[in-house]
mmCIF file as gemmi writes it, N, C-alpha and C atoms, coordinates in Angstrom:
data_model
loop_
_atom_site.group_PDB
_atom_site.id
_atom_site.type_symbol
_atom_site.label_atom_id
_atom_site.label_alt_id
_atom_site.label_comp_id
_atom_site.label_asym_id
_atom_site.label_entity_id
_atom_site.label_seq_id
_atom_site.pdbx_PDB_ins_code
_atom_site.Cartn_x
_atom_site.Cartn_y
_atom_site.Cartn_z
_atom_site.occupancy
_atom_site.B_iso_or_equiv
_atom_site.pdbx_formal_charge
_atom_site.auth_seq_id
_atom_site.auth_asym_id
_atom_site.pdbx_PDB_model_num
ATOM 1 N N . MET Axp A 1 ? -22.829 52.721 26.873 1 0 ? 1 A 1
ATOM 2 C CA . MET Axp A 1 ? -21.88 52.942 28.309 1 0 ? 1 A 1
ATOM 3 C C . MET Axp A 1 ? -22.959 51.201 28.359 1 0 ? 1 A 1
ATOM 4 N N . ARG Axp A 2 ? -23.453 50.68 28.095 1 0 ? 2 A 1
ATOM 5 C CA . ARG Axp A 2 ? -23.953 49.61 28.686 1 0 ? 2 A 1
ATOM 6 C C . ARG Axp A 2 ? -22.578 48.127 28.237 1 0 ? 2 A 1
ATOM 7 N N . GLU Axp A 3 ? -22.212 48.509 27.484 1 0 ? 3 A 1
ATOM 8 C CA . GLU Axp A 3 ? -20.607 47.437 27.079 1 0 ? 3 A 1
ATOM 9 C C . GLU Axp A 3 ? -19.727 48.008 28.05 1 0 ? 3 A 1
ATOM 10 N N . VAL Axp A 4 ? -19.429 48.889 28.798 1 0 ? 4 A 1
ATOM 11 C CA . VAL Axp A 4 ? -18.591 49.721 29.418 1 0 ? 4 A 1
ATOM 12 C C . VAL Axp A 4 ? -18.984 49.118 31.009 1 0 ? 4 A 1
ATOM 13 N N . MET Axp A 5 ? -20.537 49.371 31.231 1 0 ? 5 A 1
ATOM 14 C CA . MET Axp A 5 ? -20.981 48.775 32.452 1 0 ? 5 A 1
ATOM 15 C C . MET Axp A 5 ? -20.693 46.992 32.848 1 0 ? 5 A 1
ATOM 16 N N . ALA Axp A 6 ? -20.595 46.351 31.618 1 0 ? 6 A 1
ATOM 17 C CA . ALA Axp A 6 ? -20.414 44.854 32.006 1 0 ? 6 A 1
ATOM 18 C C . ALA Axp A 6 ? -18.546 44.592 32.191 1 0 ? 6 A 1
ATOM 19 N N . THR Axp A 7 ? -17.903 46.103 32.224 1 0 ? 7 A 1
ATOM 20 C CA . THR Axp A 7 ? -16.608 45.81 32.447 1 0 ? 7 A 1
ATOM 21 C C . THR Axp A 7 ? -16.605 45.108 34.242 1 0 ? 7 A 1
ATOM 22 N N . PRO Axp A 8 ? -15.925 44.387 34.577 1 0 ? 8 A 1
ATOM 23 C CA . PRO Axp A 8 ? -15.644 43.752 36.067 1 0 ? 8 A 1
ATOM 24 C C . PRO Axp A 8 ? -15.111 45.344 36.676 1 0 ? 8 A 1
ATOM 25 N N . GLY Axp A 9 ? -15.742 45.535 37.741 1 0 ? 9 A 1
ATOM 26 C CA . GLY Axp A 9 ? -15.456 46.802 38.358 1 0 ? 9 A 1
ATOM 27 C C . GLY Axp A 9 ? -16.476 48.192 38.505 1 0 ? 9 A 1
ATOM 28 N N . MET Axp A 10 ? -17.202 47.835 37.376 1 0 ? 10 A 1
ATOM 29 C CA . MET Axp A 10 ? -18.267 49.208 37.024 1 0 ? 10 A 1
ATOM 30 C C . MET Axp A 10 ? -19.145 48.709 38.207 1 0 ? 10 A 1
ATOM 31 N N . VAL Axp A 11 ? -20.159 49.748 38.742 1 0 ? 11 A 1
ATOM 32 C CA . VAL Axp A 11 ? -20.806 49.23 39.947 1 0 ? 11 A 1
ATOM 33 C C . VAL Axp A 11 ? -22.423 50.067 38.887 1 0 ? 11 A 1
ATOM 34 N N . SER Axp A 12 ? -21.941 51.024 38.733 1 0 ? 12 A 1
ATOM 35 C CA . SER Axp A 12 ? -23.255 51.792 38.394 1 0 ? 12 A 1
ATOM 36 C C . SER Axp A 12 ? -22.961 53.097 37.698 1 0 ? 12 A 1
ATOM 37 N N . ALA Axp A 13 ? -23.499 53.586 36.383 1 0 ? 13 A 1
ATOM 38 C CA . ALA Axp A 13 ? -22.923 54.924 35.842 1 0 ? 13 A 1
ATOM 39 C C . ALA Axp A 13 ? -24.557 55.999 35.951 1 0 ? 13 A 1
ATOM 40 N N . GLN Axp A 14 ? -24.417 57.309 35.469 1 0 ? 14 A 1
ATOM 41 C CA . GLN Axp A 14 ? -25.199 57.918 35.376 1 0 ? 14 A 1
ATOM 42 C C . GLN Axp A 14 ? -24.872 59.452 34.701 1 0 ? 14 A 1
ATOM 43 N N . ARG Axp A 15 ? -25.372 59.538 33.754 1 0 ? 15 A 1
ATOM 44 C CA . ARG Axp A 15 ? -25.228 60.743 32.673 1 0 ? 15 A 1
ATOM 45 C C . ARG Axp A 15 ? -25.909 61.866 33.469 1 0 ? 15 A 1
ATOM 46 N N . TYR Axp A 16 ? -25.621 63.115 33.376 1 0 ? 16 A 1
ATOM 47 C CA . TYR Axp A 16 ? -25.948 64.242 33.758 1 0 ? 16 A 1
ATOM 48 C C . TYR Axp A 16 ? -25.646 65.631 32.482 1 0 ? 16 A 1
ATOM 49 N N . THR Axp A 17 ? -26.793 66.523 32.754 1 0 ? 17 A 1
ATOM 50 C CA . THR Axp A 17 ? -26.708 67.68 31.793 1 0 ? 17 A 1
ATOM 51 C C . THR Axp A 17 ? -26.652 68.772 32.654 1 0 ? 17 A 1
ATOM 52 N N . LEU Axp A 18 ? -25.874 69.829 32.503 1 0 ? 18 A 1
ATOM 53 C CA . LEU Axp A 18 ? -25.756 70.878 32.762 1 0 ? 18 A 1
ATOM 54 C C . LEU Axp A 18 ? -27 72.001 33.168 1 0 ? 18 A 1
ATOM 55 N N . ARG Axp A 19 ? -27.525 72.109 34.096 1 0 ? 19 A 1
ATOM 56 C CA . ARG Axp A 19 ? -28.605 72.824 34.32 1 0 ? 19 A 1
ATOM 57 C C . ARG Axp A 19 ? -28.335 74.422 34.773 1 0 ? 19 A 1
ATOM 58 N N . ASP Axp A 20 ? -28.972 75.329 34.087 1 0 ? 20 A 1
ATOM 59 C CA . ASP Axp A 20 ? -28.693 76.972 34.116 1 0 ? 20 A 1
ATOM 60 C C . ASP Axp A 20 ? -29.658 77.442 35.71 1 0 ? 20 A 1
ATOM 61 N N . THR Axp A 21 ? -28.78 77.633 36.447 1 0 ? 21 A 1
ATOM 62 C CA . THR Axp A 21 ? -29.205 78.159 37.386 1 0 ? 21 A 1
ATOM 63 C C . THR Axp A 21 ? -29.042 79.328 38.099 1 0 ? 21 A 1
ATOM 64 N N . GLU Axp A 22 ? -29.847 80.08 38.472 1 0 ? 22 A 1
ATOM 65 C CA . GLU Axp A 22 ? -29.436 81.402 39.3 1 0 ? 22 A 1
ATOM 66 C C . GLU Axp A 22 ? -28.459 81.566 39.982 1 0 ? 22 A 1
ATOM 67 N N . MET Axp A 23 ? -28.081 80.332 40.814 1 0 ? 23 A 1
ATOM 68 C CA . MET Axp A 23 ? -26.723 80.399 41.632 1 0 ? 23 A 1
ATOM 69 C C . MET Axp A 23 ? -25.762 80.057 40.606 1 0 ? 23 A 1
ATOM 70 N N . SER Axp A 24 ? -25.301 79.245 39.483 1 0 ? 24 A 1
ATOM 71 C CA . SER Axp A 24 ? -24.368 79.211 38.408 1 0 ? 24 A 1
ATOM 72 C C . SER Axp A 24 ? -24.079 80.532 38.159 1 0 ? 24 A 1
ATOM 73 N N . ARG Axp A 25 ? -25.521 81.359 37.706 1 0 ? 25 A 1
ATOM 74 C CA . ARG Axp A 25 ? -25.333 82.402 37.075 1 0 ? 25 A 1
ATOM 75 C C . ARG Axp A 25 ? -24.582 83.756 38.441 1 0 ? 25 A 1
ATOM 76 N N . MET Axp A 26 ? -24.799 83.453 39.216 1 0 ? 26 A 1
ATOM 77 C CA . MET Axp A 26 ? -24.071 84.756 40.706 1 0 ? 26 A 1
ATOM 78 C C . MET Axp A 26 ? -22.622 84.317 40.401 1 0 ? 26 A 1
ATOM 79 N N . VAL Axp A 27 ? -22.063 82.793 40.424 1 0 ? 27 A 1
ATOM 80 C CA . VAL Axp A 27 ? -20.981 82.643 40.235 1 0 ? 27 A 1
ATOM 81 C C . VAL Axp A 27 ? -20.244 83.222 39.206 1 0 ? 27 A 1
ATOM 82 N N . GLY Axp A 28 ? -20.992 83.35 37.712 1 0 ? 28 A 1
ATOM 83 C CA . GLY Axp A 28 ? -20.512 84.095 36.906 1 0 ? 28 A 1
ATOM 84 C C . GLY Axp A 28 ? -19.36 83.555 35.89 1 0 ? 28 A 1
ATOM 85 N N . THR Axp A 29 ? -19.175 82.684 36.155 1 0 ? 29 A 1
ATOM 86 C CA . THR Axp A 29 ? -18.627 81.463 35.118 1 0 ? 29 A 1
ATOM 87 C C . THR Axp A 29 ? -19.413 80.026 35.06 1 0 ? 29 A 1
ATOM 88 N N . GLN Axp A 30 ? -19.741 79.858 33.756 1 0 ? 30 A 1
ATOM 89 C CA . GLN Axp A 30 ? -20.178 78.265 33.34 1 0 ? 30 A 1
ATOM 90 C C . GLN Axp A 30 ? -18.964 77.004 32.958 1 0 ? 30 A 1
ATOM 91 N N . PRO Axp A 31 ? -19.177 76.492 33.784 1 0 ? 31 A 1
ATOM 92 C CA . PRO Axp A 31 ? -18.601 75.466 33.51 1 0 ? 31 A 1
ATOM 93 C C . PRO Axp A 31 ? -18.399 75.046 31.675 1 0 ? 31 A 1
ATOM 94 N N . THR Axp A 32 ? -16.846 74.514 31.977 1 0 ? 32 A 1
ATOM 95 C CA . THR Axp A 32 ? -16.609 74.162 30.452 1 0 ? 32 A 1
ATOM 96 C C . THR Axp A 32 ? -17.396 72.969 29.378 1 0 ? 32 A 1
ATOM 97 N N . HIS Axp A 33 ? -17.731 72.044 30.467 1 0 ? 33 A 1
ATOM 98 C CA . HIS Axp A 33 ? -19.198 70.782 30.09 1 0 ? 33 A 1
ATOM 99 C C . HIS Axp A 33 ? -19.832 71.213 30.296 1 0 ? 33 A 1
ATOM 100 N N . ARG Axp A 34 ? -21.027 70.555 29.096 1 0 ? 34 A 1
ATOM 101 C CA . ARG Axp A 34 ? -22.263 70.636 29.581 1 0 ? 34 A 1
ATOM 102 C C . ARG Axp A 34 ? -22.859 69.474 29.939 1 0 ? 34 A 1
ATOM 103 N N . TYR Axp A 35 ? -22.11 68.66 29.573 1 0 ? 35 A 1
ATOM 104 C CA . TYR Axp A 35 ? -22.848 66.851 30.133 1 0 ? 35 A 1
ATOM 105 C C . TYR Axp A 35 ? -21.481 66.414 30.851 1 0 ? 35 A 1
ATOM 106 N N . LEU Axp A 36 ? -22.231 65.546 31.822 1 0 ? 36 A 1
ATOM 107 C CA . LEU Axp A 36 ? -21.185 64.728 32.741 1 0 ? 36 A 1
ATOM 108 C C . LEU Axp A 36 ? -21.62 63.188 32.887 1 0 ? 36 A 1
ATOM 109 N N . LEU Axp A 37 ? -20.787 62.45 32.923 1 0 ? 37 A 1
ATOM 110 C CA . LEU Axp A 37 ? -20.986 61.167 33.244 1 0 ? 37 A 1
ATOM 111 C C . LEU Axp A 37 ? -20.411 60.467 34.519 1 0 ? 37 A 1
ATOM 112 N N . VAL Axp A 38 ? -20.877 60.203 35.504 1 0 ? 38 A 1
ATOM 113 C CA . VAL Axp A 38 ? -20.441 59.614 36.557 1 0 ? 38 A 1
ATOM 114 C C . VAL Axp A 38 ? -20.301 58.017 36.308 1 0 ? 38 A 1
ATOM 115 N N . TYR Axp A 39 ? -18.915 57.288 36.816 1 0 ? 39 A 1
ATOM 116 C CA . TYR Axp A 39 ? -19.223 55.983 37.159 1 0 ? 39 A 1
ATOM 117 C C . TYR Axp A 39 ? -18.908 55.664 38.045 1 0 ? 39 A 1
ATOM 118 N N . GLU Axp A 40 ? -18.981 54.624 39.139 1 0 ? 40 A 1
ATOM 119 C CA . GLU Axp A 40 ? -18.926 54.297 40.435 1 0 ? 40 A 1
ATOM 120 C C . GLU Axp A 40 ? -18.444 52.68 40.112 1 0 ? 40 A 1
ATOM 121 N N . MET Axp A 41 ? -16.929 52.698 40.792 1 0 ? 41 A 1
ATOM 122 C CA . MET Axp A 41 ? -16.275 51.598 40.353 1 0 ? 41 A 1
ATOM 123 C C . MET Axp A 41 ? -16.258 50.915 41.943 1 0 ? 41 A 1
ATOM 124 N N . ASP Axp A 42 ? -16.057 49.569 42.193 1 0 ? 42 A 1
ATOM 125 C CA . ASP Axp A 42 ? -15.089 48.663 43.627 1 0 ? 42 A 1
ATOM 126 C C . ASP Axp A 42 ? -14.464 48.443 43.506 1 0 ? 42 A 1
ATOM 127 N N . ASP Axp A 43 ? -13.358 48.674 42.439 1 0 ? 43 A 1
ATOM 128 C CA . ASP Axp A 43 ? -11.942 48.293 42.463 1 0 ? 43 A 1
ATOM 129 C C . ASP Axp A 43 ? -11.165 49.705 42.23 1 0 ? 43 A 1
ATOM 130 N N . ASP Axp A 44 ? -10.182 49.494 41.998 1 0 ? 44 A 1
ATOM 131 C CA . ASP Axp A 44 ? -8.797 50.506 41.645 1 0 ? 44 A 1
ATOM 132 C C . ASP Axp A 44 ? -8.801 51.245 40.401 1 0 ? 44 A 1
ATOM 133 N N . PRO Axp A 45 ? -9.228 52.357 40.117 1 0 ? 45 A 1
ATOM 134 C CA . PRO Axp A 45 ? -9.685 52.771 38.996 1 0 ? 45 A 1
ATOM 135 C C . PRO Axp A 45 ? -8.655 52.506 37.963 1 0 ? 45 A 1
ATOM 136 N N . ASP Axp A 46 ? -7.81 52.084 38.274 1 0 ? 46 A 1
ATOM 137 C CA . ASP Axp A 46 ? -6.541 51.918 36.852 1 0 ? 46 A 1
ATOM 138 C C . ASP Axp A 46 ? -6.575 50.395 36.627 1 0 ? 46 A 1
ATOM 139 N N . VAL Axp A 47 ? -7.071 49.665 37.221 1 0 ? 47 A 1
ATOM 140 C CA . VAL Axp A 47 ? -7.404 47.941 37.036 1 0 ? 47 A 1
ATOM 141 C C . VAL Axp A 47 ? -8.986 47.971 35.782 1 0 ? 47 A 1
ATOM 142 N N . VAL Axp A 48 ? -9.729 49.112 36.786 1 0 ? 48 A 1
ATOM 143 C CA . VAL Axp A 48 ? -10.976 48.812 35.931 1 0 ? 48 A 1
ATOM 144 C C . VAL Axp A 48 ? -11.027 49.66 34.529 1 0 ? 48 A 1
ATOM 145 N N . MET Axp A 49 ? -10.401 50.519 34.782 1 0 ? 49 A 1
ATOM 146 C CA . MET Axp A 49 ? -10.075 51.765 33.229 1 0 ? 49 A 1
ATOM 147 C C . MET Axp A 49 ? -9.015 50.647 32.715 1 0 ? 49 A 1
ATOM 148 N N . GLY Axp A 50 ? -8.157 50.261 32.74 1 0 ? 50 A 1
ATOM 149 C CA . GLY Axp A 50 ? -7.253 49.249 32.213 1 0 ? 50 A 1
ATOM 150 C C . GLY Axp A 50 ? -7.697 48.298 31.211 1 0 ? 50 A 1
ATOM 151 N N . LYS Axp A 51 ? -9.005 47.324 31.974 1 0 ? 51 A 1
ATOM 152 C CA . LYS Axp A 51 ? -10.007 46.391 31.311 1 0 ? 51 A 1
ATOM 153 C C . LYS Axp A 51 ? -10.901 47.036 30.506 1 0 ? 51 A 1
ATOM 154 N N . VAL Axp A 52 ? -11.265 48.43 30.473 1 0 ? 52 A 1
ATOM 155 C CA . VAL Axp A 52 ? -12.173 49.167 29.444 1 0 ? 52 A 1
ATOM 156 C C . VAL Axp A 52 ? -11.198 49.414 28.365 1 0 ? 52 A 1
ATOM 157 N N . ARG Axp A 53 ? -10.199 50.111 28.379 1 0 ? 53 A 1
ATOM 158 C CA . ARG Axp A 53 ? -8.593 49.977 27.298 1 0 ? 53 A 1
ATOM 159 C C . ARG Axp A 53 ? -8.492 48.708 26.463 1 0 ? 53 A 1
ATOM 160 N N . GLU Axp A 54 ? -8.544 47.862 27.232 1 0 ? 54 A 1
ATOM 161 C CA . GLU Axp A 54 ? -7.804 46.668 26.654 1 0 ? 54 A 1
ATOM 162 C C . GLU Axp A 54 ? -9.598 46.195 25.949 1 0 ? 54 A 1
ATOM 163 N N . ALA Axp A 55 ? -10.61 46.266 26.511 1 0 ? 55 A 1
ATOM 164 C CA . ALA Axp A 55 ? -11.784 46.041 25.567 1 0 ? 55 A 1
ATOM 165 C C . ALA Axp A 55 ? -11.978 46.706 24.389 1 0 ? 55 A 1
ATOM 166 N N . VAL Axp A 56 ? -11.616 48.311 24.719 1 0 ? 56 A 1
ATOM 167 C CA . VAL Axp A 56 ? -11.835 48.935 23.391 1 0 ? 56 A 1
ATOM 168 C C . VAL Axp A 56 ? -11.128 48.381 22.243 1 0 ? 56 A 1
ATOM 169 N N . GLU Axp A 57 ? -9.374 48.065 23.079 1 0 ? 57 A 1
ATOM 170 C CA . GLU Axp A 57 ? -8.563 47.621 21.808 1 0 ? 57 A 1
ATOM 171 C C . GLU Axp A 57 ? -9.162 46.28 20.809 1 0 ? 57 A 1
ATOM 172 N N . ALA Axp A 58 ? -9.73 45.371 21.764 1 0 ? 58 A 1
ATOM 173 C CA . ALA Axp A 58 ? -10.117 44.195 21.296 1 0 ? 58 A 1
ATOM 174 C C . ALA Axp A 58 ? -11.083 44.386 20.168 1 0 ? 58 A 1
ATOM 175 N N . GLY Axp A 59 ? -11.928 45.425 20.349 1 0 ? 59 A 1
ATOM 176 C CA . GLY Axp A 59 ? -13.159 45.825 19.505 1 0 ? 59 A 1
ATOM 177 C C . GLY Axp A 59 ? -14.521 45.387 20.213 1 0 ? 59 A 1
ATOM 178 N N . ALA Axp A 60 ? -14.11 44.726 21.738 1 0 ? 60 A 1
ATOM 179 C CA . ALA Axp A 60 ? -15.347 44.971 22.201 1 0 ? 60 A 1
ATOM 180 C C . ALA Axp A 60 ? -16.131 46.205 22.549 1 0 ? 60 A 1
ATOM 181 N N . ILE Axp A 61 ? -15.928 46.915 22.916 1 0 ? 61 A 1
ATOM 182 C CA . ILE Axp A 61 ? -16.519 48.096 23.283 1 0 ? 61 A 1
ATOM 183 C C . ILE Axp A 61 ? -15.784 49.089 22.154 1 0 ? 61 A 1
ATOM 184 N N . GLN Axp A 62 ? -16.901 49.582 21.61 1 0 ? 62 A 1
ATOM 185 C CA . GLN Axp A 62 ? -16.589 50.911 20.72 1 0 ? 62 A 1
ATOM 186 C C . GLN Axp A 62 ? -17.593 52.442 21.513 1 0 ? 62 A 1
ATOM 187 N N . MET Axp A 63 ? -16.255 53.129 20.746 1 0 ? 63 A 1
ATOM 188 C CA . MET Axp A 63 ? -16.731 54.132 21.556 1 0 ? 63 A 1
ATOM 189 C C . MET Axp A 63 ? -17.629 55.319 20.886 1 0 ? 63 A 1
ATOM 190 N N . HIS Axp A 64 ? -18.24 55.667 21.627 1 0 ? 64 A 1
ATOM 191 C CA . HIS Axp A 64 ? -20.131 56.347 20.827 1 0 ? 64 A 1
ATOM 192 C C . HIS Axp A 64 ? -19.421 57.637 19.739 1 0 ? 64 A 1
ATOM 193 N N . GLU Axp A 65 ? -19.508 57.773 18.525 1 0 ? 65 A 1
ATOM 194 C CA . GLU Axp A 65 ? -18.931 58.574 17.82 1 0 ? 65 A 1
ATOM 195 C C . GLU Axp A 65 ? -19.477 59.997 18.64 1 0 ? 65 A 1
ATOM 196 N N . SER Axp A 66 ? -20.016 60.347 19.36 1 0 ? 66 A 1
ATOM 197 C CA . SER Axp A 66 ? -20.363 61.777 20.101 1 0 ? 66 A 1
ATOM 198 C C . SER Axp A 66 ? -19.256 61.983 20.826 1 0 ? 66 A 1
ATOM 199 N N . LEU Axp A 67 ? -18.128 60.956 21.522 1 0 ? 67 A 1
ATOM 200 C CA . LEU Axp A 67 ? -17.211 61.243 22.125 1 0 ? 67 A 1
ATOM 201 C C . LEU Axp A 67 ? -16.115 61.978 21.583 1 0 ? 67 A 1
ATOM 202 N N . ASP Axp A 68 ? -15.925 62.786 22.316 1 0 ? 68 A 1
ATOM 203 C CA . ASP Axp A 68 ? -14.93 64.208 21.353 1 0 ? 68 A 1
ATOM 204 C C . ASP Axp A 68 ? -13.766 63.958 22.42 1 0 ? 68 A 1
ATOM 205 N N . LEU Axp A 69 ? -12.467 62.842 22.208 1 0 ? 69 A 1
ATOM 206 C CA . LEU Axp A 69 ? -11.614 62.598 23.174 1 0 ? 69 A 1
ATOM 207 C C . LEU Axp A 69 ? -10.404 64.228 23.301 1 0 ? 69 A 1
ATOM 208 N N . GLY Axp A 70 ? -10.546 64.86 22.155 1 0 ? 70 A 1
ATOM 209 C CA . GLY Axp A 70 ? -10.259 66.422 22.618 1 0 ? 70 A 1
ATOM 210 C C . GLY Axp A 70 ? -10.368 67.078 23.338 1 0 ? 70 A 1
ATOM 211 N N . SER Axp A 71 ? -11.526 66.728 23.771 1 0 ? 71 A 1
ATOM 212 C CA . SER Axp A 71 ? -12.048 67.656 25.092 1 0 ? 71 A 1
ATOM 213 C C . SER Axp A 71 ? -12.46 67.029 26.526 1 0 ? 71 A 1
ATOM 214 N N . VAL Axp A 72 ? -12.261 65.558 25.904 1 0 ? 72 A 1
ATOM 215 C CA . VAL Axp A 72 ? -12.515 65.306 27.655 1 0 ? 72 A 1
ATOM 216 C C . VAL Axp A 72 ? -12.164 65.43 28.588 1 0 ? 72 A 1
ATOM 217 N N . LEU Axp A 73 ? -12.317 65.454 29.895 1 0 ? 73 A 1
ATOM 218 C CA . LEU Axp A 73 ? -12.009 65.745 31.193 1 0 ? 73 A 1
ATOM 219 C C . LEU Axp A 73 ? -12.247 64.726 31.598 1 0 ? 73 A 1
ATOM 220 N N . MET Axp A 74 ? -10.796 63.899 32.428 1 0 ? 74 A 1
ATOM 221 C CA . MET Axp A 74 ? -11.608 62.528 33.539 1 0 ? 74 A 1
ATOM 222 C C . MET Axp A 74 ? -11.141 62.525 34.682 1 0 ? 74 A 1
ATOM 223 N N . SER Axp A 75 ? -11.653 62.472 35.678 1 0 ? 75 A 1
ATOM 224 C CA . SER Axp A 75 ? -10.497 63.041 36.702 1 0 ? 75 A 1
ATOM 225 C C . SER Axp A 75 ? -11.351 61.64 37.618 1 0 ? 75 A 1
ATOM 226 N N . PHE Axp A 76 ? -10.727 61.056 38.926 1 0 ? 76 A 1
ATOM 227 C CA . PHE Axp A 76 ? -11.186 59.603 40.07 1 0 ? 76 A 1
ATOM 228 C C . PHE Axp A 76 ? -11.432 60.428 41.259 1 0 ? 76 A 1
ATOM 229 N N . TRP Axp A 77 ? -12.26 60.232 41.809 1 0 ? 77 A 1
ATOM 230 C CA . TRP Axp A 77 ? -12.301 60.645 43.058 1 0 ? 77 A 1
ATOM 231 C C . TRP Axp A 77 ? -12.799 60.219 44.025 1 0 ? 77 A 1
ATOM 232 N N . SER Axp A 78 ? -12.589 59.892 45.371 1 0 ? 78 A 1
ATOM 233 C CA . SER Axp A 78 ? -12.587 58.404 46.747 1 0 ? 78 A 1
ATOM 234 C C . SER Axp A 78 ? -13.729 59.251 47.099 1 0 ? 78 A 1
ATOM 235 N N . PRO Axp A 79 ? -14.49 58.656 47.954 1 0 ? 79 A 1
ATOM 236 C CA . PRO Axp A 79 ? -15.592 59.427 49.282 1 0 ? 79 A 1
ATOM 237 C C . PRO Axp A 79 ? -14.634 59.709 50.256 1 0 ? 79 A 1
ATOM 238 N N . HIS Axp A 80 ? -15.088 61.116 50.749 1 0 ? 80 A 1
ATOM 239 C CA . HIS Axp A 80 ? -14.149 61.213 51.868 1 0 ? 80 A 1
ATOM 240 C C . HIS Axp A 80 ? -15.255 62.024 52.976 1 0 ? 80 A 1
ATOM 241 N N . GLY Axp A 81 ? -15.715 60.626 53.538 1 0 ? 81 A 1
ATOM 242 C CA . GLY Axp A 81 ? -17.182 60.605 54.536 1 0 ? 81 A 1
ATOM 243 C C . GLY Axp A 81 ? -18.382 60.001 53.645 1 0 ? 81 A 1
ATOM 244 N N . PRO Axp A 82 ? -19.315 59.954 54.701 1 0 ? 82 A 1
ATOM 245 C CA . PRO Axp A 82 ? -20.412 58.832 54.624 1 0 ? 82 A 1
ATOM 246 C C . PRO Axp A 82 ? -21.115 59.577 53.397 1 0 ? 82 A 1
ATOM 247 N N . LYS Axp A 83 ? -21.871 59.063 52.797 1 0 ? 83 A 1
ATOM 248 C CA . LYS Axp A 83 ? -23.009 59.38 52.22 1 0 ? 83 A 1
ATOM 249 C C . LYS Axp A 83 ? -24.505 59.787 52.435 1 0 ? 83 A 1
ATOM 250 N N . LEU Axp A 84 ? -24.698 60.622 52.574 1 0 ? 84 A 1
ATOM 251 C CA . LEU Axp A 84 ? -25.431 61.52 53.379 1 0 ? 84 A 1
ATOM 252 C C . LEU Axp A 84 ? -26.901 61.297 52.452 1 0 ? 84 A 1
ATOM 253 N N . HIS Axp A 85 ? -28.14 60.839 53.036 1 0 ? 85 A 1
ATOM 254 C CA . HIS Axp A 85 ? -29.136 60.85 52.504 1 0 ? 85 A 1
ATOM 255 C C . HIS Axp A 85 ? -30.471 61.66 52.807 1 0 ? 85 A 1
ATOM 256 N N . GLY Axp A 86 ? -31.364 62.455 52.298 1 0 ? 86 A 1
ATOM 257 C CA . GLY Axp A 86 ? -32.457 62.904 52.484 1 0 ? 86 A 1
ATOM 258 C C . GLY Axp A 86 ? -33.23 62.7 53.2 1 0 ? 86 A 1
ATOM 259 N N . PRO Axp A 87 ? -34.038 63.27 54.168 1 0 ? 87 A 1
ATOM 260 C CA . PRO Axp A 87 ? -35.794 62.481 54.824 1 0 ? 87 A 1
ATOM 261 C C . PRO Axp A 87 ? -36.319 61.58 53.71 1 0 ? 87 A 1
ATOM 262 N N . THR Axp A 88 ? -37.41 60.803 53.882 1 0 ? 88 A 1
ATOM 263 C CA . THR Axp A 88 ? -38.049 60.171 52.884 1 0 ? 88 A 1
ATOM 264 C C . THR Axp A 88 ? -39.253 60.583 53.569 1 0 ? 88 A 1
ATOM 265 N N . LEU Axp A 89 ? -40.372 60.131 52.663 1 0 ? 89 A 1
ATOM 266 C CA . LEU Axp A 89 ? -41.671 60.324 53.038 1 0 ? 89 A 1
ATOM 267 C C . LEU Axp A 89 ? -42.112 59.142 54.212 1 0 ? 89 A 1
ATOM 268 N N . ASP Axp A 90 ? -41.832 57.903 54.118 1 0 ? 90 A 1
ATOM 269 C CA . ASP Axp A 90 ? -41.748 56.9 55.156 1 0 ? 90 A 1
ATOM 270 C C . ASP Axp A 90 ? -41.301 57.234 56.569 1 0 ? 90 A 1
ATOM 271 N N . ALA Axp A 91 ? -40.703 58.355 56.12 1 0 ? 91 A 1
ATOM 272 C CA . ALA Axp A 91 ? -39.849 58.609 57.748 1 0 ? 91 A 1
ATOM 273 C C . ALA Axp A 91 ? -40.781 58.964 58.809 1 0 ? 91 A 1
């Protein structure tokens, strides 16, 4: 992930693990994946991912052996409205 973060246009990255919750059990279906990785980009995703692809092809970025390219789901999202933050202890 550190190599990918060195790509121009990448701002941040955060890994997540699926949590088993009462609410998710009420819905009745579990997501198909147990892990999520969110990258924040400050440039066009096609441009940034093109740079990542070029770096992989050049050998500058090595994909981790645990990455199952046959089951990866990838999508790109744009913000819809402002980012909201909850109250802090300082408020």
